[in-house]
N, C-alpha and C positions, 0 to 999 in steps of 0.2 A: 330799423333793427337795433336792438339794444345789446350791450355787451353782457357777458355772464356775471352773475352775482360775485361779490368779493370773495376771493379764495377758491372759486370754482372755475376750472378751465374747460375747454372743449365746447363742441357744438351741441345745442339742445333743440329738440323738435316739439312744436306745438301743432295740433291738428284741430281744424274746425270743419266738421262735416254735419251739416244740419238736415233736419227732416224735409225742409222745403226743397232741397236739391237731391236728396236721396231718401225717398219716403220709407223704404224698407229697412228695418234695423239690421238685417243680415247684410245688406249692401253697404250700409254705413260702417259696420264693423270690419267687413272685408277690405274696404278701402283703407281704413286706419291700419289694419294689420300689414297690408302690402307696403304702405308708406313707412311704417316703423321698421320693417325688415330692410327696405331699400336704404333708409337713413342709417341704420346700424352698419350696413356694409360700406356705405360711402362716407361715413362720418370722418374718417381720418384725412380725407382730401379737403375737408371744409375748415375754414378758420373758426376760432372760438366765436360763439355768438348764439343768439336765439333765432331759430328759423321757424316761421309760422306758415302753415299751408292751410288755405281756405278754399273750399269747394265753391266755385262761383256760378256754375250753371247746373241745371238739372241733368242727371246722368241718363244716358240712353237706356232703353229697355234691352238688356243683353243678358245672356246666361251668366251665372256667377263666375264661371271659369273665364269667359271672355272679358268680363268686367275687371277681374283681377289682372289679367294680362295687359289690358289697356291701361289700368292704373299703374302697373309696374313700368310700362314703357314711358309714361309721362313722368313718373317719379324719377326714374333714372335720367331722363333727359333734363329735367329741371335741376337735379342735383349736380349733374355734369356742368351745366350752365353756371351754377353758383360757384362751383370749384374753379372754373375758368376765370370768372370775374375776380375772384379772390386772388388768383395767382398773377393777374396783370398788375404791372406797376401803376401806381396812382399818378395821375397827371395833375399838377397843381399850378 
């Protein structure tokens, strides 16, 4: 993870959702929308930096509503994890 560019603070989000893992465009866009919204709401708990989310496995065949709910659960969980890691004192 790299720090923010000079003069810019705050957390930034990058999303990689490829056709290989989410073949339907509507699914890819839904996942991105859900992640952006979760990041927007949890951004203040994160330290400045670039956060990149990459889909690593094929999404299951679910309704769009269930896909969004599952994506939101995972997004919230991972963002909480990142915030906890950032709040722990570093051991050197």
